[in-house]
N, C-alpha and C positions, 0 to 999 in steps of 0.2 A: 697601740701604742700602753703596756699593760702599765708602770709606771703611773698615767697620766689619772685624775681620779675623774669618772663619768661627773661632765657639768649635769647638776645640782644636787652632788650630792653630799652632806652631812661634811667634809672633810676638806681641808685642803694638802697641797701639795706642802710637808713643810721642810723646809734651807732655815739649818739648825752651826750657829757661830759659839762656838764654848771652844777656849783655854784645855791647851794638853801637854803635856812638857813638852819643855821646849817650843812653845807655840801656838797654832787655831788648829781647831780643824773646823770645816768643812763640812756636815753631815745634808743629802738629800733621797729621797726615793730615785732618781738614774744610776744609784751608785748604789753598790754592798761595802763598795771601802768606803771609808772618809777620803775626804781631797785636808792633802799637810798645806798647814802654811806660816813665816814664820812674821812675820804682821800681821795681825787684827785690823788690821784697817783693808791689805788686801785680802787677805780671808774675807770680811764683806761686802770687799768690791762683786768676789765671784759669786755669793752669798747672789747679790739677788739680780746679777748677770742670770743667772741659777733660773732663776725666780721669774723672768723676767721671758726667761728664753718656753720658761712652765706653763707664762699664761699667754703665748708668740703659740705656743701651743693648741689652745683651747683648755685649760686647766688657769684653777684656780690657785694659787701660789701665796704661805706665809714666809718669810725672814724672817728669824727668834736669835735675839743677838746676845749673847754672857758677853760678862767683864773677865778682868782676871780670875776674879772672888769669887767664880759661879754662881751673881749674880742677872737675875733676864736684869736686861739697860733699857729692849727696846724689841716693836714689832713693826715692821711694810707689811702690808697686804698687796698680792698684785694679783688683779680681773683676770680670766682669762676673754683671753681679744673676740670682740661680736664677730666677724668675722675672722673665720676659719678657709684654711685651702675648702679652695670650692670641690666639691664631689659633682666629678665628670660623670659616671657613671649613665648613659646611656643619654643627653644631655649637651653633647655636640655632633652632627649630622660628618659622615661620611661625604656626602656629597656636595663638591666648592659651588657649585653654582647655587645653593640655596642659601638665598643670607635675603 
């Protein structure tokens, strides 16, 4: 996953909520194009959801939220899940009688 910062890296995967003309924008490394919302609450909820998705995939994430004047009003960090999907390469046996 190219968008996912490597574990132990210095930077978080940043998800930002900012005001735009006519609504709110959510930007992240998951897409080259921002997500657009009419409601700031919906934009913030989506940003948190994306950050939780990044954390579940094994990356640290940070949500940065701005108000209508584009002033920073808060940040929330999500840390990588401890147990990410197991790597099964060579860990399973093909012999069903072996247990």
